[in-house]
C-alpha positions in Angstrom: 120.0 93.1 101.1 117.8 93.0 104.1 114.4 92.3 105.6 113.0 94.9 103.2 114.0 92.8 100.1 111.1 90.4 100.4 111.7 88.5 97.2 115.4 87.8 97.6 117.3 85.2 99.6 120.0 87.3 101.1 122.4 84.7 102.3 122.8 81.0 101.6 125.5 78.5 102.3 126.6 75.1 103.8 128.1 75.5 107.3 131.6 74.0 107.8 130.6 72.1 110.9 127.4 70.5 109.6 127.3 69.6 105.9 123.7 68.3 106.1 122.2 71.7 106.7 121.6 74.6 104.3 121.8 77.9 106.1 119.7 80.8 104.8 119.7 84.2 106.4 118.8 87.8 106.4 119.5 90.9 108.3 117.1 93.1 110.2 118.4 96.7 110.6 115.1 98.3 111.5 114.5 99.9 114.8 111.7 98.6 117.2 110.9 102.1 118.5 107.6 102.3 116.6 105.3 100.3 114.4 106.2 96.9 116.0 103.2 95.2 114.2 104.5 96.4 110.7 108.0 95.2 111.6 106.7 91.8 112.6 104.7 91.6 109.4 107.9 92.2 107.4 109.7 89.4 109.3 106.7 87.1 108.6 106.7 88.0 104.9 110.5 87.4 104.7 110.3 84.0 106.4 107.4 83.1 104.2 109.4 83.9 101.1 112.2 81.7 102.3 109.7 78.9 103.0 108.4 79.2 99.4 112.0 79.2 98.1 112.6 75.9 99.9 109.2 74.2 99.2 109.2 75.1 95.5 112.6 73.5 95.1 114.0 76.7 93.8 116.7 76.4 96.5 118.1 73.4 94.6 118.1 75.3 91.3 119.6 78.5 92.7 122.1 76.8 95.0 123.1 73.4 93.6 125.2 72.6 96.7 121.8 72.2 98.5 121.0 69.1 96.6 120.8 66.0 98.8 120.2 68.2 101.9 116.7 68.5 103.5 117.4 70.5 106.7 117.4 74.2 106.6 118.3 76.9 109.1 116.9 80.4 108.7 119.1 82.8 110.6 117.9 86.4 111.4 120.6 88.8 112.4 119.0 91.7 114.3 120.7 95.1 114.7 118.6 96.1 117.7 117.5 94.3 120.8 114.5 92.2 120.0 111.3 93.0 122.0 109.2 90.4 123.7 106.5 90.6 121.0 109.1 89.5 118.4 110.5 86.7 120.5 107.0 85.4 121.2 106.2 85.5 117.4 109.4 83.7 116.5 108.7 81.0 119.1 105.3 80.5 117.5 106.9 80.3 114.1 109.3 77.7 115.4 106.5 75.6 116.9 104.6 75.7 113.6 107.7 74.8 111.6 108.6 72.0 113.9 105.5 70.1 112.7 106.4 70.4 109.0 108.7 68.3 106.9 110.9 71.3 106.2 113.1 71.0 109.3 113.6 74.7 109.5 115.0 76.4 112.6 115.1 80.1 113.5 118.0 81.6 115.3 118.6 85.2 116.4 121.7 87.2 116.7 122.0 90.8 117.7 124.7 93.0 116.1 127.1 94.8 118.5 125.6 98.3 118.8 128.8 99.8 120.3 
């Protein structure tokens, strides 16, 4: 499961430290060496599929533990260092989502490439 599986929610759960949030996540194993725009489009499409999953209420049907919770965290785990274009894009996504009722946040984590 990864960024390429656009119609799947790859990870979902309730974090131990904050029971009011539903965490959703996906991994991005793709390199940034070429086709940055196509890569950003995949990230956008994956985020949009998660937003649809939440807005449609499917999150509550597929993951009953989410019932009663209205805050969501989408976490993207990157394998490779994220270029400035991606960071700029994710900042804009966060700014847009901040104005919605979804209460979605985006976080980024890089895998250890050693």
